[in-house]
C-alpha positions in Angstrom: -46.1 -27.3 -38.9 -43.9 -28.0 -36.7 -44.1 -28.7 -32.6 -43.3 -26.1 -31.1 -43.4 -25.7 -26.9 -43.9 -22.7 -25.2 -44.5 -22.2 -21.4 -41.6 -25.0 -20.2 -40.7 -25.0 -16.6 -37.0 -24.6 -16.2 -35.3 -26.0 -12.9 -32.3 -23.1 -12.1 -29.4 -24.9 -10.6 -27.9 -21.7 -9.4 -28.6 -18.2 -7.7 -29.0 -15.1 -9.6 -26.3 -14.2 -7.9 -24.2 -16.8 -8.9 -21.1 -16.1 -11.4 -18.4 -18.5 -13.0 -16.1 -19.2 -16.3 -18.8 -21.8 -17.9 -21.5 -21.8 -19.7 -24.7 -22.8 -17.9 -27.3 -21.8 -20.2 -27.9 -20.1 -23.2 -26.6 -16.4 -23.6 -30.0 -14.4 -23.3 -31.6 -17.1 -21.1 -34.4 -15.3 -19.0 -35.1 -15.9 -15.5 -37.7 -15.2 -13.2 -37.6 -16.0 -9.3 -39.1 -13.9 -6.8 -40.9 -11.1 -8.9 -37.8 -10.2 -10.8 -37.0 -11.3 -14.5 -33.1 -11.8 -15.1 -31.0 -12.3 -18.1 -28.2 -14.5 -18.8 -25.0 -12.7 -19.6 -20.9 -12.8 -20.3 -18.9 -9.3 -19.9 -17.3 -8.4 -22.0 -15.1 -5.7 -20.3 -11.5 -5.9 -19.9 -11.0 -2.1 -18.2 -13.2 -1.5 -15.6 -15.1 -4.2 -12.9 -18.6 -5.2 -13.4 -19.6 -4.7 -9.8 -22.9 -5.3 -7.9 -25.5 -2.6 -8.6 -23.4 -1.2 -11.2 -25.6 -0.3 -14.5 -24.5 -2.8 -17.7 -24.7 -1.6 -20.9 -24.7 -3.7 -24.0 -22.0 -4.0 -26.2 -22.2 -5.1 -29.5 -25.6 -6.0 -30.9 -26.8 -8.5 -28.4 -28.1 -7.1 -24.9 -26.6 -10.5 -23.2 -23.3 -9.0 -23.5 -22.3 -6.0 -21.8 -20.3 -3.8 -19.9 -20.2 -1.5 -17.7 -17.7 0.8 -19.2 -19.4 3.9 -21.8 -16.4 4.1 -23.8 -16.9 0.3 -25.4 -20.5 1.2 -26.2 -23.2 3.8 -25.4 -24.7 4.8 -22.7 -28.3 4.4 -23.7 -27.7 0.9 -24.9 -29.2 -0.5 -21.2 -29.0 -4.0 -20.4 -29.6 -4.0 -17.1 -27.8 -3.8 -13.2 -25.4 -5.9 -12.5 -26.5 -8.5 -8.7 -22.8 -10.1 -8.5 -19.5 -9.1 -9.9 -18.3 -11.1 -13.0 -15.2 -11.0 -14.4 -14.4 -9.9 -17.8 -15.3 -13.2 -20.1 -17.5 -14.8 -17.2 -20.9 -15.5 -17.3 -23.6 -14.8 -14.4 -27.0 -12.9 -14.4 -27.9 -9.3 -14.2 -31.4 -7.7 -13.5 -33.5 -6.3 -16.3 -36.8 -6.4 -14.0 -37.5 -5.5 -10.9 -36.6 -3.7 -7.2 -32.6 -3.2 -6.9 -32.0 -1.5 -3.6 -28.3 -0.4 -4.5 -27.9 1.3 -7.3 -24.3 2.8 -8.5 -25.5 6.5 -8.5 -23.9 9.9 -9.3 -24.0 12.7 -6.9 -27.4 13.5 -7.0 -30.5 13.9 -5.2 -33.3 11.5 -5.9 -37.3 12.0 -5.4 -39.1 9.0 -5.6 -40.8 8.3 -9.0 -37.5 10.2 -11.0 -36.9 9.0 -14.2 -33.1 6.9 -13.5 -30.7 6.8 -16.5 -27.0 5.5 -17.1 -24.6 8.0 -16.6 -23.2 9.2 -20.3 -19.6 10.3 -18.9 -16.4 7.6 -18.6 -16.1 9.7 -15.4 -18.9 8.0 -14.0 -18.7 4.5 -15.6 -21.9 1.8 -14.6 -23.9 4.5 -12.4 -27.2 5.9 -12.6 -29.0 9.5 -12.5 -31.2 11.1 -12.7 -33.6 13.8 -14.8 -36.0 15.9 -14.0 -39.0 17.0 -15.9 -39.2 20.5 -14.1 -37.2 22.9 -13.3 -35.9 21.9 -9.9 -31.9 22.3 -10.8 -30.0 22.9 -13.6 -27.8 20.3 -13.6 -29.9 17.6 -14.2 -33.6 19.4 -15.6 -34.4 17.9 -19.3 -34.2 20.5 -21.9 -34.8 19.7 -26.0 -30.7 18.8 -26.4 -30.3 16.9 -23.5 -33.7 14.8 -23.9 -31.7 13.2 -27.1 -29.8 11.8 -25.2 -31.9 10.1 -23.0 -31.9 6.6 -24.7 -30.8 4.9 -22.0 -33.0 4.5 -18.7 -33.1 2.7 -16.1 -36.5 2.5 -14.4 -37.8 5.4 -11.6 -36.1 5.9 -7.9 -38.2 4.1 -5.3 -37.3 6.4 -2.8 -35.6 10.1 -1.9 -32.1 9.8 -1.6 -29.7 12.7 -0.7 -26.5 13.5 -2.8 -24.4 12.6 -0.9 -25.6 9.1 -0.9 -23.6 6.0 -3.0 -25.9 3.9 -4.3 -30.0 4.2 -4.3 -33.0 2.0 -4.9 -34.4 1.6 -7.7 -37.3 -0.1 -10.2 -35.2 -1.1 -13.0 -37.8 -1.8 -16.2 -35.3 -2.5 -18.8 -37.6 -5.6 -19.8 -37.0 -8.6 -21.4 
């Protein structure tokens, strides 16, 4: 039987907001810090900049190859939230579990606890929106047809946010 080591402590020499062009860790590495979980990723998107607060989407079949351009992937493939600007072909960390105060959002009002999803339109690349499970509005209420699109779950709204506010707090729960 092979000798398998588990629960080894890893010492990270960078901050979760550090980015670069040199691979520092194996892609997909998970990191826990201050009660939050992050994944080490590479950005594969030459058209839409990956900036802090934008929703990260998986490109292809691995959760460590990401973008925020719905045209390059599927909004249902939520990988997490960017915590810094990562250039195309660069490396850095995305938040996959924990609170993030500045998630980029569409012009919808959020109520604390709302389910938050990745936007499905290329006109809203990298943004999040809420779908209500009760009839509060016709534009963001789940119907049977729209429920089929609800694959891109990001987490839950941490507080009420007005429709004119560009960002909102989310308890991200993509996992890892």
